[in-house]
N, C-alpha and C positions, 0 to 999 in steps of 0.2 A: 574439646569434643567428648572426652571420657565422661566428663561431669554430666553433659548435656544427655548422653547414653543412660548413664546412672540414673538421672531424674526421670527419664522415659520410662525406664525399666520398672522404677518404683511406682509410678502412676500406673503402669500397666498391672503391677502386683494388686494395688488398691482396687483397680477396676474389676480384676479378678475375684477379689473378695464380695464386691458389692452387687456385680451383675446377676449372678445365679438367680437370685430371688425374684428380680424384675421380670425373668422371662421364664419362670417356673409355671407349675400347673396352677399356682396360686397368683398368677399375674393380673388377673382381671380384678380380685378383691384388693391387691396391693395398689394398682394403678388407680382404682375408684377411690380408696382411702388418699392416696396422694393427691390427686387431683381436687377432692373437696377440701383438703387443707390448704392447697395453694389458692384454691377460690376464696377461702376464708382469709387468708393472708392478705390477697389483694383487696379484699373487702375491709380490712382493718387498716390497710395504707390508705384507700380512699377516705375512709372516716377521718384518719389524721388531716387528709389534705382539706375536708370540709372544717374540722376544728381550726386548722390554721387561718383560713378565710374568716372563721367565727371570731378569732382573736382580734382582728382588724376592725371589724364592724363593733365588737362589744367595747374595746377601749377608745374607739373614737366615741362612741356614745357616752361614756364616763367623762371624757374630756369635755365634749361638748353639752354635757347635762341633758341628754334626750332620754327622758324616763320611758316613754313608750317603747322607743327602741331597745332599751336595757332590758324592758320585761320580756319584749319578743325573743330576745337573744338568749335569755335565762330558759326560756321553755324550749328554744331550738336546742341549746347546749343538752337538755334532759333527754331529749329523744336521740340526740348523737351519742351521748354517754350510754345509753340503754343498748343501742346496736352495737357500740363498741364492746361492751360487758358480754352480750351473747356472742358475738364473733370470737371474742378472746377465750371465752369457755369452751366453746365447741372445737375451736382449733388445738386447745390442748387435749380435750378429750379424745379425738379422732387421732391426734399424734401418738397419744399413749396406746390406743389400740393397735396403730399400725406397728409401732415399736415391738408388742407382744407377738403380732402375727408373724412379723419378720424373725424375731429372736427364736420363736417356735420352729418356724421352718429351717433355719440356720442350725439350731441345736440338733435336731434330727438328722440333717446332713452330715454334720461333724462327729455325731455319735456313730453313724453308718461308717464313716471314713475310719474312725479311730478302732472300730471293731472289726471292721472287714480286714480280711488278709491277717488276722491276728497282730494287726499294727499295734494294739496296745501292748502285746506281749513284746514285739521286737523293739519299739521305741525305748519301752522301759528296759529291756536288757542290753540295748546299745547306748542307753543314756543319751539319745540324740536329741530330746527336749525335756525340759524341767516342767514339773507340774502341769501335764496335759488336762487334768481334770479342771484346774483354775482357768485354763484359756476356754474350755467348752463352758464352763458355768459362769465365769466372770466377764471375761475378755469378749464374748459374743454379745453379751448384755450391753456392754461399754460401746462396742462397735455400732450396732444398731442404733441405740438410744444417740450416740455421739454423731453419727452420720446425718440422722433425721434433723436433730437441733441445729448443727453447723450448717446443713445444706439449706434448711428452711430459714435459718437466721441470715444466710448469706443472700437468699432469694429476697427477703423481706427487705435487706439494706438496699440491694441493688434498684427493687421496684421504689423503694422510699426515696433513694438519690435521684432517680430519674423522674420522679413526681414532683420533687420540692427543689431540684436545682433550676428549674425553668421558674419557679415561683421567686426563689430568691434572686435570680437574675434580674427579673422585672421589678421587683419591688425595692431592692438595694439601691438601683439608680447607678449613676457613674459616680466616680470619685476623680477630682481634679486637683492635681498637684503642680506645683510651680519648682522646677529644679533648673538651677542656673538660668533664670529668666527664661525658660522654655516651659510651655505649659504640657503636662502629661494627663492625659484622661484616660481612666480605667473603666470600661464599661462593666456593670454587673459585678463590682470590685469585691462584695461580701463572697461570691462564689470563689474567687481567687484566694481570700484570706481563710476560707473553709479548707480549700484544697491543701493549702500550705501549712495549716495549723494541724490538720489530720495526717498529713504526709510526715512531717517531722515526729508527730507523737508514735506513729506506727514504726518508724524506723528506730526510735529510741527504745521502744517496747521489745521490738524483735532483737536487738543488740544485746539488751539485758537478759532477756529469757530464753536465748538460743539452748544454754544447757539443760532446760527443764525437760526436754524429750527423754534425754538419756536417764535423767534421775527418776523420772515417772517410770520408765521401763524397769530399771533396778529396784525402785520400791515395790512394784508389783513382784518382782521376783522373790525379794526378801522375805515379803508378807507370806507369799505363798510357801516357802521353805519353812517358815516358822511354824505355820498351820500344819504342814506336813510331819514335822518334828512332833508337835503335840499329837497329832493321830498316831504316830509310830508308838509313842509311850502308851496310849490307850490299847492299841492292837497287841501290844507285846507286855502288857501288865504283869501278867504271871512271871514271866522270864526275868523281867526287871527287878521285879520283888525278891525273886529267889537269889539273884545275883546281889541284892542289895546296891543296885546300881542308880539310885537316886541320885548321888552326887554327880556322877559322870552325866547323866542325862540332864540334870540341872545345869551343868557346865555348857553342855552343847546347845541348850535351848538358850541360855544367856548370851552365848555366842551370835546365835541366829539373831536373837532380839536385839543386839548391840548393832547389827549391820542395819535393821530397820531405824534404830534411833539415830546412827550416825547419819545415813543417808536423808532422814526426815529434817535433821537440823541442816543439811546442806540444802533441802528443799525450801526450809522456812527462811532461810538467809536470802536465797534468790527471789523467793516470794515477796519478802519484805522490800527488796529493792524495785521489784515490779510494781507492788502496791504504792510505794512513794510515788513512783513515775505516774502510774495510771490514776491515783487518786489526784494529785497536783492537776493532770491533765483534765480529768472530769470537773474537779471544780472550778479551775480557771474558765473552763467552756461555758460554765454559767454566765459569767460577767463580760466574756471576751467580745460576743456579738454586740452587746449593749455599747461597750466601750468604741468598738468600731464605727457603729452607727450613730453614736451620740453627736457628733459634729453636725451631721446632716439635720437631726431632730433639734438641736439648739439654733440652728442657723434658719428654722422654720421652713426647711425643705419637705420634711414629712412630719405627719401628726403622730400622736401617742399610740394610736391603733397600727399604724404602719410600722413604728419602731416595734412594737410587740409582735406584729407579723413577721418582721425581719429576724428578730430574735430567735421566735419559733422556728422559722423555716431554716435558719442558720443551724440551729439544734438539730433539726433533722438530718440536713445535709451533713453536718460534723459527724452525728451518731452513725450514719450510714457508711461515710468513710472512715469511721473508727471501728468497723465491725471486727477487725484483726485484732485490735487492742483488747477489746472486752472478750474475745474469744480465744485469746492466746493460751490460756491455762488449759481450757478445755482442748483445743487443738493439740497441745503437748501429750495430754493424757489419751486422746484418742489415736494419736500418732503411735505411741508407744503399744496400744492394744493392736493396731494395725502390723507392726512388726512382730508381736508376739503369735498372731493368727496367721501371718505369712511364714513365720519360723514352723508352725504347726503343720502347715499344709507342706512346706518343704520336706518335713521330716516323714510324713506320711507317704507323699508321692515316691520318697526314695525307697521307702520298703515296697511300694506297689511296683516299681520299675527295677527291683532287684532281680537279676537274671536268675531263672529257675534251672539250678544245676542238678537237682536232684528230682528225676522224674517219677511221677506217680501214675501208675497203670493199672487198670482193672484187669482183675485175673480171669482167665478163660476156663480154667479146670475148676469144676464146683467142689472139689475135694480139697483144693488148697485154700490155706487161711491168710498165709503171708509168704511172699518170695522177694528175698534181697538179690539182686542181680549187681556184681561188681560195685558194691556200695562201699564209699570211703567218706568218713566224717572227720572233721576238724573242729578246734575251738575258734573263738570270734577272730583270734590274731592269727589263724591259718595254722597253727600246730597240730599235727594229725594225731587223731585218737587211734583210728585203725584205717585199713585200706583194704579194698578188693574183697569184700565180704560177700560170699554167696550161700546163702541159708535159704531153707523151706521150712515151712510149718504147714501141717497137713491139718484138716479138719479133725478136732478132737484130740490133738497133740496136748501134752502137758510139758511145757518147757520152762527150765530154770535157768535164767541168766545170772552167771556168777563171775566173780573176779575181784581184785582189789579195787579200792575206792579210787575214783578218778580216772578210771580208765575208759570210761563212755558208755556205760551200761544205761543210766538214765537218758543220756544224749540219744542213744539208739531208739529208744521209745518215742522220745520228743521228735526224732525224724520221721518215725512211723506215723505219729500224730499230725505231721505237717507243720510244726511250729519251730523245726531247727533247719535253718536254711544254708548252712555251712558244711559243703560236702558235695559230692557228686556220686552218679550212679543211678539205680532204679530200684523202686520199691513197688511192687505188685500188691494191691489191696483188693478186698471185695468191692464189688461195683455199688453196693449199698452201705453206706458208713454207717447206718442206723444199726448194723449188726454187731458194731464194735463199742467197747466202753473201757476208758482208762481211770484206773484209780490211783492218784498220786499219793505220796507219802503224807503230804499235808492235804487234807480233803477239803474241798470248797464248801461252805454250808451259807447259802444267802439269807440275809435278814429278811426273814419271813416266817410263814408258819411252819411248823415242824413237818406237817404234811409236804410242804413245797420243797423244804431242804431234804427231805427223805427222797422225794421223786425226781430231784435235779439231775438233768436238764429237761426231763420230760414234763408234761402236763399232768398235775397231780389229779384232775379230774378222770384221768383214765384208769385210775386204780381204786378200789373199793377199801373201806374202812377196815374190813376183816383182812384183807390181804396185807395192809400196812401193819396192823397190830401183830399179826402172824410172824412176819419177818422181824419185826422189832423183839418180839419174845424169842425167837430163834437165834437172834444175834445178842442175847443177854442184855436187851435193852426195854425189858418188858415194863419197867416203872416208867416208861415215857408213852405208854400205850393210850393213856387219857389226856395226852397234851398235844393231840394231833393238830388242833386247831389255835393252838397258844403260838403267837407270834413273838421272837425274841431274836436276839443275836446268839444263835447257836454256836458259831464258831469261838465266841468268848465265854458261852456258859458251860460247854461241855468239854471234858478233858481229852487230851490226845487220843487216848485209848478209846474213848466214847466216840469220838469223831470217825476213827479207823474203823470201829464197829457199825456205826451209822452208813459208812460208805459200802461195806459189804452188804448191808442190809438193801441199800440202794441197787448193787448187782443183783441181788435176788429178786427185787421188783422188775427191775427193767429186762431181765433175764437175756443178756446180749449173747450171740453166737461166739464172739471172740472178746476175751477179756484180758486186759493188760494190767498187771500190778506192778507199781514201781516201789517197792519197800513199802507196801501198804499195810503191813504188819508189825511195822518197827517199833511202834508204841505199845504192844500187847505182850503180855507175858506169854511162854511157849505154851501153856496149857490152852489159853484163850486162842492162840495161834492155831493150833492144832484143831481146835473146835471150829473155826470158821472156815478152814481148809476143808475139813470133813463136811461142812455144810454146803459148800461149792459142790464137790463131788456128789453129794447126795441129791441136792435140788436142781443142780444145773450138771447133769453127768456127760452130756455132749459138747460142753463149751470147751472151745480152744483156749488153754490157760498159758499166758505167757508171763512169768513171774521175775521180777529182779529182787533179789533177796540176799543177805548175808549170812543168815543163820543156816546151818546146815540140816537143822531139823526138818525143814520143809521141803528137803529133795523127796522124801517118801511120798509126797503127793504129786510127783513129776515123774514123766517117763524119758525126757531128754534132757541133756544140759548143753547149754551155749557157753563155754568158758573162755573168759577174756584172759589171755597170757601175755604179758609183757616180757619180751625176751631180754636177757641179761645183755648189758653194754659195757665196754670196757670203762672204768673208773665211775660204775653205777654207784651213786651215793643215796640211793632211796627215793630219789626225785621221779615221780611216775611219769613226767613228762619227758624224761631222756630218750624213750623210743616207743613208737606207736605199738598197739597192741595187735595180737592176731586172735582169731576166734575159733575154738575147736568144739566140734559136736560130738558128744558122748551119749551112750545108752545109760539109763538109770533103771535099777530095778524096781519092778512095780510093787 
C-alpha cells in the first residue's frame, strides 16, 4: 500500500511540473501547436499504413512479373514518400517550436520563484539544493524536450499499434499445431508472437537498466559541481593567485572530475549491457517475422507480397510495443530531471512557507527612520545573537553600530533588509522601501555597462551623463568618466577599494533617505574613508546613516553608537558564541 501511495505521489509531482503551462495565459498557442503536431503524427501513421498495403501489391507484382502494376506502384510510392517527408519535416519543426515556447514560459516561472522572497539567498545560505542555476538553465530544457518527445513517441506507438495490429491479425492468418494428437489453432498468431517478443525484450531491458536513473541524477550533479568549481576559480582569481593556491584548487577540481569519471564509467558499463540486449533485440527483430511466417509461404498459403506485408506489419507492431526499450535511456534522463526540479520546487516552497516570526510594520511617525521592538536574532542553528532589543533611529540620525566580530552587527542589517528570518520581534520601517539603500562590504556590480553598474538597482536612463561623471570624480574615480558605455565584468576589473568607492557613488546618485553601510569602507585607506564620509555629509546632509564599522576613526561622522556587548561568562575562553550580546546606546560628540 505504501508503494502504491508513493507512486501516486510521484506521478502527482510530475503532473505538478507539467500542468501549469497548459492552463496558463499561453494555453491557446500551446494547444494549437500540440494539436497540429498530433494531427501530423496521425498523418504519418496513416502514410505508414498505406505503405504497408503498398508492400503487398508491389512484391506480388514482382513475383507475378506484372510490369504495369510494378510501374504504377513505383509512382504511388513516390507521392506517398513525398507526403511522408513533408509531414515528418513539419512535425519536427512544430515540435521544436513548442519546446522553446514551453521552456521560455517555465524558465520565467522558475526564475520568478527563485528570485521571489529572496529564495536564491535562503536556499544558498541553507544549502537546501545544489546548483539551482543548472536546474533552471539545463533541467528545464531537458524536461520540456523530454516530455514532448517521449509523450509524442508514446502516442505514435499507440496509434501505430492500433492501426497495424488489425492488419497483422488479418494477413498473418491462423497457425495450426499438432500437440499429442490434438490440433491447436492460433488465430492471428503473428500478433501473439509480436506481443511475446516485445514483452520479453522490455522486461530484460527494464531489469538491466533500473540503476540508470540514479546514475543519471548523480552525473548531472557531479557535472554541475565541477562547473561551479571552475567558476569559483574565475570569480576568486585574484585571491587564489595571491595565496598561490593553484595546487589546492587543482586537487579539488581533480577530485570533482574524478566523481564525473567514476560515475561515467558506471554509466558506460550499464549502457554496454543495455546496448547488447537492445541491439540483439533490434537485429533479430528484422528476421524474426520472416522466420515465423516462412512456413506458410513455403506451403503456398501466402504469396511473397503477403509475406512482405506480414513482415512490415510485424515490424510496426513490434516497434510500437518496444517503445519502452527504445526510450529507456531517455526516460532515465528525463526521470532524473524530474527529480531535480521537484527538489527545486520543494526547497523554494519551504522558503515560501517558512513562518514569519519577525514582523515588518510600516512606521506611523514621519520622524522615525527605524524602530526595533523586542527584536531577537539567532544563527541558523538557533544559537542566540542578541535578544529583546528595543531601539529607535530618528530621521537624520547618524548611528554607528560597533562591537566584536561575530556578535550579530551585519546580521542585524540583514534582518532589517528582510533577508534574515531567524529570530522574532518587530521591525518598523518606512512605508516606501525606495527611501532605503544598503551598501554591503562586497558591493555587487552587474556584468553590464559602467552606467548600469553605477545606477544599480535603478534604471540608468533616469540619470544624466553629467551627474554620473560628477559623482565618479567626487569619489576619486574620475579616470572612469569616459567609460560609462563600456560593458565589462566590473566586479573582476575593479579593485575592492574601487568597488567600494563606486558603491558610494551609487548612493550619491540614488540619494536615499536612509543609508545602511555594512563595513562598506573596509577596503579603503583611512584618508579615503574620511573623504567618502565627508562626501555623504556634504551631499546628503539629511540622510539617516546607519553604519557597521570596526575602525574608531569613523565615529566622528556619527552622533549615536549602538554598542554590541557580550557579557562575560564563567569559563569564557574567547568564543563569541558562549553568551548572547546586549546592545547599549550612547551619544557621540558631533
